[in-house]
C-alpha positions as CSV (number, residue, x, y, z in Angstrom):
1,M,65.5,41.5,-54.4
2,I,63.5,44.4,-54.6
3,R,64.5,46.5,-51.5
4,Q,60.9,48.1,-50.1
5,S,60.8,52.1,-49.4
6,N,61.1,53.7,-46.4
7,K,57.1,53.8,-46.3
8,E,56.7,50.1,-47.0
9,Q,59.0,49.4,-43.9
10,L,57.3,51.1,-41.7
11,K,53.7,49.9,-42.7
12,Y,55.1,46.4,-41.5
13,S,57.2,47.5,-38.6
14,N,54.8,47.0,-35.3
15,N,56.6,48.6,-32.3
16,A,58.1,51.9,-31.4
17,F,61.8,50.7,-32.0
18,E,61.0,49.9,-35.6
19,I,58.7,52.8,-36.4
20,L,60.9,55.9,-34.5
21,K,64.2,54.4,-34.8
22,G,66.7,57.5,-36.0
23,F,63.6,59.9,-35.7
24,S,64.2,63.4,-36.0
25,F,61.9,66.1,-36.4
26,P,61.9,67.9,-40.1
27,P,62.1,71.7,-40.2
28,L,59.2,73.2,-37.9
29,E,57.6,76.5,-38.6
30,L,55.5,76.9,-35.3
31,S,54.8,79.9,-33.4
32,R,55.7,80.0,-29.7
33,T,52.1,79.0,-28.7
34,E,52.0,75.9,-31.4
35,K,55.6,74.6,-29.9
36,L,54.4,74.7,-26.1
37,E,51.0,73.0,-27.2
38,W,52.7,70.1,-28.8
39,Q,55.4,70.0,-26.4
40,D,52.2,69.4,-23.5
41,I,50.6,67.2,-26.0
42,F,53.7,64.9,-26.5
43,F,54.4,64.6,-23.0
44,D,50.8,64.3,-21.5
45,S,50.7,61.1,-24.0
46,I,53.7,59.7,-22.5
47,I,52.3,60.1,-18.9
48,T,49.1,58.8,-19.8
49,E,50.5,55.9,-21.2
50,Y,53.2,55.2,-19.2
51,D,50.6,54.8,-16.1
52,A,48.9,51.6,-17.7
53,R,51.6,49.7,-16.3
54,R,51.1,52.0,-12.5
55,L,47.5,50.8,-12.8
56,Y,48.6,47.2,-13.9
57,W,50.8,47.0,-10.5
58,H,48.1,48.5,-8.7
59,I,45.3,46.3,-9.4
60,D,48.0,43.1,-9.1
61,A,48.7,44.3,-5.2
62,K,45.1,44.7,-4.6
63,N,43.5,41.8,-6.4
64,P,46.2,39.6,-7.6
65,D,43.8,36.7,-8.8
66,L,42.5,39.0,-10.9
67,T,45.8,39.6,-12.9
68,I,45.7,36.2,-13.4
69,E,42.5,35.4,-14.4
70,L,42.6,38.5,-16.7
71,E,46.3,37.5,-17.6
72,D,45.3,36.9,-21.7
73,T,43.7,40.5,-21.8
74,L,45.9,42.5,-19.7
75,K,49.1,41.2,-20.6
76,P,48.9,42.1,-24.5
77,W,47.1,45.9,-23.3
78,L,50.0,46.1,-20.8
79,R,52.5,46.0,-23.8
80,D,51.0,48.0,-26.1
81,E,50.8,50.7,-23.7
82,I,54.3,50.1,-22.5
83,D,55.7,50.9,-26.2
84,H,53.3,53.6,-27.0
85,A,55.1,55.2,-23.7
86,Y,58.2,54.6,-24.9
87,G,57.3,56.0,-28.5
88,F,55.9,59.0,-27.2
89,S,59.5,59.6,-25.4
90,L,61.6,59.1,-28.2
91,I,59.3,61.8,-30.2
92,Y,59.4,64.1,-27.3
93,S,63.4,63.5,-26.8
94,A,63.2,64.4,-30.7
95,Y,61.2,67.2,-30.0
96,T,62.7,69.1,-26.8
97,G,66.4,67.5,-27.0
98,L,65.7,66.2,-23.4
99,P,67.6,62.8,-22.9
100,L,65.6,59.7,-22.6
101,D,67.0,59.3,-18.8
102,E,65.9,62.7,-17.8
103,I,62.4,62.5,-19.1
104,A,61.5,59.3,-17.5
105,L,62.8,60.7,-14.1
106,D,60.0,63.0,-15.0
107,V,57.6,60.6,-15.7
108,E,58.3,57.8,-12.7
109,T,58.9,60.5,-9.8
110,R,55.0,61.4,-10.0
111,K,52.5,60.1,-7.7
112,S,49.2,58.1,-8.3
113,D,46.3,58.1,-6.4
114,F,44.2,54.9,-7.3
115,S,41.2,55.7,-4.3
116,S,38.4,56.0,-6.7
117,L,38.9,52.7,-8.6
118,D,38.4,50.1,-5.4
119,A,35.2,49.7,-6.9
120,F,36.3,48.8,-10.1
121,I,39.4,46.7,-9.0
122,S,37.2,44.4,-6.7
123,D,35.2,43.7,-9.3
124,P,36.4,42.4,-12.8
125,F,33.4,42.9,-14.7
126,K,33.1,46.9,-13.9
127,L,36.9,46.7,-14.1
128,L,36.4,45.3,-17.8
129,I,33.9,47.6,-18.7
130,L,36.4,50.6,-17.4
131,F,39.3,49.8,-19.7
132,A,36.8,49.6,-22.6
133,Y,35.4,53.3,-21.9
134,D,39.1,54.4,-21.9
135,E,40.4,52.7,-24.8
136,I,37.1,53.4,-27.4
137,I,38.0,57.2,-26.2
138,T,41.3,57.2,-26.5
139,T,41.0,55.6,-29.7
140,H,38.8,58.5,-31.0
141,V,41.5,60.9,-29.6
142,Y,44.4,59.0,-31.9
143,H,42.0,59.3,-34.9
144,R,41.5,63.2,-34.3
145,S,45.1,63.2,-33.9
146,I,45.9,62.1,-37.2
147,K,45.8,64.9,-39.2
148,K,47.6,67.2,-37.1
149,Y,50.7,64.5,-37.1
150,D,50.1,64.4,-40.6
151,Y,51.1,68.3,-40.9
152,F,54.9,67.4,-39.8
153,K,54.9,65.4,-43.1
154,S,57.0,63.2,-41.2
155,P,56.3,59.4,-42.4
156,Q,57.7,58.0,-39.0
157,L,55.1,60.2,-37.2
158,S,51.9,59.8,-39.2
159,T,52.8,56.0,-38.9
160,W,53.2,56.2,-35.2
161,I,49.9,57.7,-34.6
162,R,48.2,55.5,-36.9
163,K,49.3,52.4,-35.3
164,A,49.1,54.0,-31.9
165,K,45.2,54.3,-33.2
166,K,45.2,50.7,-33.9
167,D,46.5,49.4,-30.9
168,E,43.8,51.2,-29.1
169,T,41.0,50.0,-31.2
170,K,42.5,46.6,-30.9
171,H,41.9,46.9,-27.2
172,F,38.6,47.9,-27.1
173,F,37.5,45.2,-29.1
174,L,40.0,42.9,-26.7
175,F,37.8,43.8,-23.6
176,I,34.7,43.7,-25.2
177,E,35.0,40.0,-26.4
178,K,36.3,39.4,-22.7
179,I,33.4,40.6,-21.2
180,K,30.9,38.7,-23.4
181,L,32.9,35.7,-22.8
182,M,33.0,36.0,-19.1
183,Y,30.0,38.0,-18.1
184,S,27.0,37.8,-20.4
185,H,25.2,37.0,-17.9
186,R,25.9,40.9,-16.5
187,L,25.4,42.6,-19.5
188,P,22.2,44.5,-18.7
189,E,24.3,46.1,-15.6
190,A,26.4,47.4,-18.4
191,P,24.2,51.0,-18.7
192,S,24.9,51.7,-14.7
193,V,28.1,51.1,-14.5
194,L,28.9,52.9,-17.6
195,K,26.4,55.8,-15.7
196,H,28.5,55.7,-12.9
197,L,32.0,55.6,-14.7
198,F,31.1,58.7,-16.5
199,K,29.8,60.6,-13.3
200,L,33.3,59.7,-11.6
201,D,35.0,60.6,-14.9
202,F,33.8,64.2,-14.9
203,E,33.9,64.8,-11.4
204,K,37.5,64.4,-11.1
205,R,39.1,68.1,-11.6
206,D,42.9,66.6,-12.2
207,Y,44.5,63.9,-13.3
208,T,45.8,61.3,-10.4
209,G,47.9,58.9,-12.8
210,T,45.7,56.5,-13.1
211,F,45.8,55.7,-16.6
212,V,41.7,55.9,-16.7
213,L,39.2,58.6,-16.0
214,D,41.6,61.6,-17.6
215,H,38.8,63.2,-19.7
216,N,37.8,66.5,-17.8
217,T,40.0,69.0,-18.8
218,I,39.1,72.2,-20.7
219,D,41.3,71.1,-23.5
220,Y,40.5,67.4,-23.7
221,P,39.7,66.5,-27.5
222,I,36.6,65.1,-27.0
223,S,33.5,66.9,-25.1
224,Q,31.6,65.4,-22.3
225,T,28.6,65.8,-24.2
226,E,30.0,63.3,-27.1
227,I,31.1,60.6,-24.3
228,E,27.5,60.7,-22.9
229,K,25.6,61.0,-26.0
230,T,27.6,58.9,-28.8
231,I,30.5,57.0,-27.2
232,I,29.0,55.4,-24.3
233,P,26.0,54.1,-26.4
234,T,28.7,53.0,-28.9
235,I,29.9,50.5,-25.8
236,I,26.7,49.2,-25.1
237,K,25.5,48.2,-28.5
238,K,29.0,46.6,-29.0
239,L,28.4,44.7,-25.9
240,N,25.1,43.6,-27.2
241,T,26.4,42.6,-31.0
242,T,26.5,39.0,-30.9
243,T,28.9,37.6,-33.4
């Protein structure tokens, strides 16, 4: 029997437990500022992925029929997002030396305010557009993060960020196809829904634990202009592409 190399094993792993098993950071040559920046990046990644479950619970509480109607789409998405939160928690724990239960406490004791999403939760078409919008932006963020993660020269970290990007891409197309399957008659509404979403996204000054609409910060790696001029037209194009 030919044994797989560690790199090959990672390539075929598909969750945080397998990819990041026994993970520890290689020796780091970072300035104090860089260390703090990475600490913020890793913790913010935990939060934004963890809050997917908060959003799911909120949708289910407000509109339980909707979570049933979209179960085949929301459940795979939620499973991956929970895995992402766990993976980034493992990374953050290895980076800071903090135990996982202490990290979980910091993450779980925050409050969320979903009031800005009421109009989307009452309309599954708009909700699916919201998910597609968020997932494609996150795909771009993770894509741009690959080179930064590769800097650590850790096969586990490099595999992890690529896995996360691949999942987000998959989610985007999952939501796009669901919209086209269920609401082809409403596709002409998509540009106006996205315009409203974009306005709402950049009106929000603070992240309120909603998983979505968290792109209006000074240090966010995707600019407002790029989202408006490139990413939103891409969503519209994919919605109108026949397969």
